C-alpha positions in Angstrom: -12.0 84.1 5.8 -15.6 83.1 5.5 -17.8 85.7 3.8 -20.9 83.5 4.0 -22.4 81.1 6.5 -20.0 78.1 6.7 -21.4 75.0 5.0 -22.0 71.7 6.9 -22.6 73.4 10.3 -25.3 71.9 12.4 -26.6 73.2 15.8 -26.8 71.4 19.0 -28.4 72.5 22.2 -26.3 72.9 25.3 -28.8 73.8 28.0 -30.8 76.5 26.1 -27.9 77.7 23.9 -27.6 76.7 20.2 -24.0 75.8 19.6 -22.4 75.1 16.2 -20.7 71.9 15.3 -19.0 70.7 12.1 -17.7 67.4 10.9 -14.7 69.2 9.4 -14.1 72.2 11.8 -15.0 70.6 15.1 -15.5 69.8 17.8 -14.3 66.3 16.8 -13.8 65.0 20.3 -16.8 64.8 22.7 -16.1 63.5 26.2 -18.9 64.1 28.7 -19.7 67.8 28.5 -16.3 68.8 27.1 -15.7 69.5 23.4 -12.3 69.8 21.8 -10.3 69.1 18.7 -11.1 72.1 16.4 -9.7 72.6 13.0 -6.9 75.2 12.7 -9.1 77.3 10.3 -11.2 80.4 10.7 -14.4 78.3 11.1 -12.7 76.0 13.6 -11.6 79.1 15.6 -15.1 80.6 15.5 -16.8 77.4 16.6 -14.3 76.9 19.4 -14.9 80.4 20.7 -18.7 79.7 21.0 -18.4 76.2 22.3 -15.8 77.0 24.9 -17.3 80.3 26.1 -20.8 78.8 26.6 -19.6 75.7 28.4 -17.2 77.6 30.5 -19.9 80.1 31.5 -22.8 77.7 32.2 -21.4 74.2 32.7 -21.2 72.6 36.2 -17.8 71.3 34.9 -16.5 74.9 34.3 -13.2 74.0 36.2 -12.3 71.4 33.6 -12.9 74.0 30.8 -10.9 76.6 32.7 -8.0 74.2 33.2 -7.8 72.7 29.7 -9.4 75.2 27.2 -8.5 78.6 28.5 -5.2 80.5 27.8 -3.2 81.1 30.9 -3.2 84.8 32.0 -5.0 87.4 34.1 -8.4 86.5 32.8 -8.0 82.9 33.8 -6.9 83.9 37.3 -9.7 86.4 37.7 -12.4 83.9 36.7 -10.9 81.3 39.1 -11.0 83.8 41.9 -14.5 85.0 41.1 -15.9 81.5 41.3 -13.7 80.2 44.2 -16.3 81.3 46.7 -19.3 79.4 45.2 -17.6 76.8 43.1 -20.6 77.0 40.8 -21.3 78.3 37.4 -24.1 80.9 37.2 -27.6 79.8 36.2 -28.9 80.7 32.8 -30.5 84.1 32.8 -34.3 84.2 33.3 -35.9 84.2 29.9 -33.0 82.3 28.3 -29.8 83.5 26.6 -29.2 85.4 23.4 -28.4 83.2 20.4 -25.7 83.9 17.8 -27.1 85.7 14.7 -24.0 86.8 12.8 -20.2 87.0 12.7 -17.3 88.9 11.2 -13.6 88.3 11.6 -11.4 91.1 13.0 -8.2 89.2 12.4 -7.1 85.6 11.7 -3.7 84.0 11.7 -2.6 80.4 12.3 -2.0 81.1 16.0 -4.6 83.7 16.9 -8.1 84.5 15.8 -10.3 87.4 16.8 -14.0 87.1 15.8 -16.9 89.4 16.6 -20.2 87.7 17.1 -23.6 89.3 17.2 -26.2 87.7 19.4 -29.9 88.4 19.1 -31.5 89.5 22.4 -34.9 90.3 20.8 -36.3 90.6 17.3 -34.7 94.0 16.7 -31.7 94.1 19.0 -28.3 92.5 18.7 -25.3 92.7 21.1 -21.7 92.5 19.9 -19.1 90.4 21.6 -15.5 90.0 20.4 -13.7 86.7 21.2 -10.0 85.9 21.0 -8.8 82.3 20.6 -5.2 81.1 20.5 -3.8 77.9 19.0 -1.9 76.1 21.9 -1.0 72.5 22.4 -2.8 71.4 19.2 -6.2 73.1 19.7 -7.9 76.5 20.0 -8.0 77.9 23.6 -10.2 80.8 24.6 -8.4 83.9 25.9 -10.5 85.6 28.6 -10.7 89.3 29.2 -8.6 90.6 32.1 -11.7 90.6 34.3 -12.4 86.9 33.5 -15.3 87.5 31.0 -15.1 85.4 27.8 -15.5 88.4 25.4 -15.1 92.1 25.0 -18.7 93.4 25.0 -19.5 95.8 22.2 -22.4 98.1 21.5 -26.0 97.1 20.9 -27.1 97.1 17.2 -30.4 97.2 15.4 -29.3 95.1 12.4 -26.8 92.6 11.1 -25.2 95.2 8.8 -21.5 94.5 8.4 -21.9 90.9 9.7 -22.5 87.6 8.0 -25.9 86.2 9.0 -25.3 82.9 10.8 -26.8 81.1 13.7 -29.0 78.5 15.3 -31.6 80.9 16.7 
């Protein structure tokens, strides 16, 4: 499990969101707006959780992400129902979106990873979100919460204590 910022990670902008990429951990396949082919490693799982959740949430092609990069289950059904009326992804929030600032792994195994990510919402406030990804059909897939959200929201924090500093902010 990484205890420092992963080496070789660069950050690319997707809309106004800085997302990590790595030549070794992925995404190795880039087709249109979709990203796939992540390493079956902790870093690959962490990058997949960020890439998939951001693109699923804010891409006009969210249906493709939902179909191919999300674990089947109640969360997938809930998100499909929620967006069925409009067919559109929500716009970016006014003022932009929080950027990843740190991580810690809750659990990691070859088939499931749970990673907690802190995002910076202002210079002294961070919000915790816990993501679960599962290895299915040769790649990491995001497991949505039962209500269709990409992560379990945690408390606000005033520091990175307990987290590894990491991010493109």
